[in-house]
VEXFITOR-969802 format. One record per residue (C-alpha): residue in one letter; x negated, y negated, z. Coordinates in steps of 0.02 Angstrom, whole numbers, plus 50000, padded with zeros to 5 digits. Last residue first. Example, Ala and Ser with C-alpha at 12.3 -4.5 7.8 and 13.67 -1.06 7.14 Angstrom:
! VEXFITOR-969802
s493165005350357
a493855022550390
//
This chain:
! VEXFITOR-969802
l500254839049301
r500464859149241
h498844867549275
r498294860749446
r499904851749513
v500774866549468
w499614880649541
e499584868649716
d501234871149725
k501604887249659
t500434890749807
m498564900149808
e497694911249925
w496114917749913
y495284932349977
v493544942249989
s493444964450025
a492954973650141
r493784994050147
t494505001250239
t494855019850253
g496995024250265
d496945036350111
p497965023450024
r496515012250026
t496834996550164
v496084981050169
e494984972250290
r494994953850260
e493664941450203
g493614922950208
l495084908350129
r494634907149962
r495754897749880
f496264898549709
g495774884149571
a495644895949415
a493794893049439
d493924906649577
i494704919949562
g493434922949377
k491954919349474
h492734930149653
a493134945549487
r491384945449405
v490624945749571
n491154960549642
d490224966049759
l491214958949917
a492864967249847
a493904957249783
t495814950149879
l496964939749800
c498654931649877
m499974923249790
l501314912249862
r503014903449830
v503754916749704
g505074917049586
l504794929849466
t504584922949322
e504014905749351
f502544912149472
i502194926949417
w502194922649231
d500724906749284
f499934919249410
s499764931549208
r499064913949144
a497824910649238
m497134927249229
g497564930249023
v496444915349015
g494984919749134
g494954937449066
q494484932548912
g492754928748865
q492294942848817
n491604953948977
q492814967148983
l493424975948865
d492514992248789
a492744995148988
r494584995348965
i495494979549075
a495864982849268
g497194973949371
a498024971349559
l499194955849577
e499584947449749
a501264944649786
s502594928649910
a504074923649930
r504074932050124
e505594940550136
p505064944549924
w503464954949973
v502964956949796
a501274967549754
i500704964249554
h500054979049481
s499244977349294
y498724987449193
g497144988849046
s497144997748888
v498135010448895
k498255016148714
g499505011148593
q498095009348399
a498254991648449
d498164990248598
l499614992648771
t499344987348898
v499984993249058
m501454986049206
l501784991149392
l502834982449466
g503444978949646
e504364974849760
g506054972249696
a506894991049775
l506874999149605
r505454993649551
e504544999949708
a505365015049652
q504335016249485
r502595011349588
e503365028349655
t503495039049546
v501715028649461
w500755032049581
r501555049149596
t501135051449425
v499325046649426
s498885059449584
d499425071849466
p498725070149327
t496825065049441
i496375049949514
p495165055949641
k495895045149748
p497415033349699
l497085016649693
d497365001449825
y495634995249806
i495264991349668
p492894986949621
g492975007049567
s494405008249440
v493505001349295
a491895002749313
e492505019449391
d493105025849226
s494285040349291
l495345025349279
l495835023649101
e496015041549038
v497235041149206
l498255025849153
g498435033448979
a498945051949051
v499995046149116
h500835033849013
k502275044748931
l502735044749152
e503295025049137
a502155006249176
v503394994049124
a502644986848955
r501394974748891
g500804975348718
p500814958348682
g501234945048805
l501804940248976
t503664940548875
a503394959448838
p503504961049019
d504974958449022
a505774955749234
t507444963249262
r506804970049416
v505444959649490
a506724945349438
e508314954749554
r507004954349695
i506424938549663
a508574932049686
e508664942049855
a507074933049947
e507974918049893
a509744923449925
e509064929150131
s508254914150146
a506234914650132
q505054916250275
l503124911350219
v501584920150293
t499884916350248
k498874930750292
p499744938350113
p500274956750152
t498994968550131
s499494982849967
m499935000650006
//
């Protein structure tokens, strides 16, 4: 499970339910070409993607080890999460229809907050598109899902992610311990940004 933000917002019942419904009905295609809600038919592609330690290693909330069974459970759990309005697992498909990336948005409707995690295939990394893609994703989450706060974490040695998150204007708030699915913990760098801060920085 993802770890909720340090900052605690209080959403009204109406706001929380609106966020849940937005999560249930969000269309990933509006985020960009090749985006789709993850389904069981994507399991084989996700296994291939996540079996590369360069892709999955830095991400704390993925199942380990990566196997067809563990990824099937993970996708099934994320489907239930979406039905509850508390999360959205998306895949990105390349021109050949292969899974080239994924994004998981954990949502806490009662706190109007979300966390984004994800990765792209190793051969597509370091091509100068990461910052643009991250910014588009942040904007989409704030606008489409209606949350008012986003948090992000990255492994202490994931310098590439640090640079991208800092460049997007997220505020570093020290470190935090995050819990992996197997119950072990990992120290991570931690960031937050409110929707108002995002709008002031990127749209005014």
